[in-house]
C-alpha positions as CSV (number, residue, x, y, z in Angstrom):
1,M,-27.3,21.1,20.7
2,R,-26.1,18.1,18.7
3,R,-29.6,17.7,17.1
4,A,-29.6,21.4,16.1
5,L,-26.2,21.1,14.6
6,R,-27.1,17.9,12.7
7,E,-30.3,19.5,11.4
8,A,-28.3,22.6,10.3
9,M,-25.8,20.3,8.5
10,A,-28.6,18.4,6.7
11,R,-30.4,21.6,5.8
12,D,-27.3,23.7,4.8
13,G,-25.2,21.5,2.8
14,R,-24.7,17.7,2.8
15,A,-26.2,17.5,-0.7
16,S,-24.4,20.6,-1.9
17,V,-20.9,19.4,-1.2
18,D,-19.0,19.1,-4.4
19,P,-18.3,15.4,-5.1
20,K,-14.6,16.1,-5.8
21,R,-14.3,17.9,-2.5
22,S,-16.1,15.2,-0.7
23,N,-13.8,12.5,-2.1
24,A,-10.7,14.6,-1.2
25,M,-11.8,15.2,2.3
26,S,-12.9,11.6,2.9
27,A,-9.4,10.4,1.9
28,I,-8.0,12.0,5.0
29,R,-7.5,9.3,7.6
30,A,-8.9,9.5,11.1
31,R,-6.1,7.4,12.6
32,G,-2.5,6.9,12.0
33,N,-1.9,10.4,10.7
34,R,1.8,11.1,10.2
35,T,1.6,14.7,11.3
36,T,-0.1,13.9,14.5
37,E,-0.2,10.4,16.0
38,W,3.1,9.2,14.4
39,R,4.9,12.3,15.6
40,L,3.7,11.8,19.2
41,R,4.4,8.0,19.0
42,G,7.9,8.6,17.8
43,G,8.4,11.1,20.6
44,L,7.1,8.7,23.2
45,I,9.5,6.0,22.0
46,R,12.5,8.3,21.9
47,G,11.5,9.5,25.4
48,G,11.4,6.0,26.8
49,V,7.7,6.2,27.6
50,R,6.0,2.8,27.4
51,G,2.8,1.1,28.3
52,W,0.3,2.6,25.9
53,V,-2.4,1.0,23.8
54,L,-3.4,2.6,20.5
55,H,-7.1,3.3,19.9
56,P,-8.7,0.9,22.5
57,R,-12.1,-0.2,21.4
58,T,-13.3,-0.5,24.9
59,L,-12.9,3.2,25.8
60,T,-15.3,6.0,25.0
61,G,-14.0,8.1,22.1
62,R,-11.2,5.6,21.3
63,P,-8.3,7.8,22.5
64,D,-5.2,7.9,20.3
65,F,-3.1,6.7,23.3
66,W,-4.3,4.9,26.4
67,F,-2.1,4.2,29.4
68,P,-4.2,1.7,31.4
69,S,-1.9,1.5,34.4
70,S,-2.2,5.2,35.0
71,R,-5.8,5.7,33.6
72,L,-4.5,8.4,31.2
73,A,-6.1,9.0,27.8
74,V,-4.3,11.1,25.3
75,F,-6.0,12.6,22.2
76,V,-4.2,14.3,19.4
77,D,-6.6,16.6,17.5
78,G,-6.0,17.9,14.0
79,C,-6.2,21.7,13.9
80,Y,-8.6,21.8,11.0
81,W,-11.0,19.1,11.9
82,H,-11.3,20.1,15.5
83,G,-11.5,23.8,15.1
84,C,-8.2,25.1,16.6
85,R,-8.6,28.8,17.2
86,V,-4.9,29.4,16.7
87,C,-4.6,27.8,13.3
88,R,-8.1,28.7,12.1
89,R,-8.5,30.0,8.6
90,D,-11.6,31.3,6.9
91,I,-13.4,28.5,5.0
92,K,-14.3,29.7,1.6
93,T,-16.1,26.7,0.0
94,N,-19.4,25.9,1.6
95,P,-18.6,27.5,5.0
96,Q,-22.0,26.7,6.6
97,F,-21.5,23.0,6.1
98,W,-17.8,22.9,7.2
99,N,-18.4,25.2,10.2
100,T,-21.3,22.9,11.3
101,K,-19.1,19.8,10.8
102,I,-16.3,21.3,12.9
103,A,-18.8,22.4,15.6
104,L,-20.1,18.8,15.8
105,N,-16.6,17.5,16.2
106,R,-15.9,20.0,19.0
107,F,-19.2,19.1,20.7
108,R,-18.3,15.3,20.5
109,D,-14.8,16.0,21.9
110,S,-16.3,17.8,24.9
111,Q,-18.8,14.9,25.5
112,V,-16.1,12.3,25.2
113,T,-13.8,14.2,27.6
114,R,-16.6,14.6,30.1
115,S,-17.6,11.0,29.9
116,L,-14.0,9.7,30.5
117,R,-13.5,12.1,33.4
118,K,-16.7,10.9,35.0
119,D,-15.0,7.4,35.0
120,S,-11.9,8.9,36.8
121,I,-9.8,8.9,33.6
122,L,-7.3,11.7,33.2
123,V,-7.7,13.2,29.7
124,I,-5.1,15.2,27.8
125,R,-5.8,16.7,24.4
126,Y,-3.0,18.1,22.2
127,W,-3.4,20.2,19.1
128,E,-1.6,19.2,16.0
129,H,0.4,22.5,16.1
130,E,1.5,21.8,19.7
131,L,3.2,18.6,18.5
132,R,4.8,20.4,15.6
133,N,6.0,23.3,17.8
134,D,7.3,21.5,20.9
135,L,7.0,17.7,20.8
136,A,9.5,17.3,23.6
137,L,7.3,19.3,26.0
138,C,4.2,17.3,25.1
139,V,6.1,14.0,25.8
140,K,7.6,15.4,29.0
141,R,4.1,16.3,30.3
142,I,2.9,12.8,29.6
143,A,6.0,11.2,31.2
144,D,5.5,13.5,34.3
145,L,1.9,12.4,34.7
146,L,2.8,8.7,34.3
147,N,5.6,9.1,36.9
148,N,3.4,10.9,39.4
149,S,1.8,8.0,41.2
150,S,-0.4,10.4,43.2
151,R,-3.0,12.3,41.3
152,S,-2.6,15.5,43.3
153,K,-1.9,17.5,40.2
154,V,-4.8,16.3,38.2
155,S,-6.8,19.5,38.7
156,E,-3.9,21.5,37.2
157,V,-3.7,19.2,34.2
158,K,-7.4,19.0,33.2
159,E,-7.0,21.1,30.2
160,M,-3.3,21.5,30.3
161,S,-2.8,22.0,26.6
162,R,-5.9,24.0,25.9
163,G,-5.7,26.6,28.7
């Protein structure tokens, strides 16, 4: 699937992306975004949750937050870049390219999640809008998982945020 998406991306649009649009989109940072990671980080600090590592290089996918003592990886996905179905808007400029790009991101996310779970790591993914709508609930879920020494509820949490 990934090869087909990459071929479609190369065929449908890499060269046809407007240079101004390309520069604007490339200026959006992948890490340290205020609307996502900073918001969750602030919530974790206010909630007294400690023990995380930011973007560990040793872990597949470099989760946004890694709690090594509980083997919990937390990803915060931007609604646009990861194709949130709740916040999705029609793409008007070069839709073939951007839809392919987003599909590749979603495919990579699923591969990373699968790989981490295979290594007995609990993975939680939050959407950007979930942090905006109810940060306290997101922090509470993380704190509850960290406080739960037995992993009996892991099956309930697998895709907690994504239903």
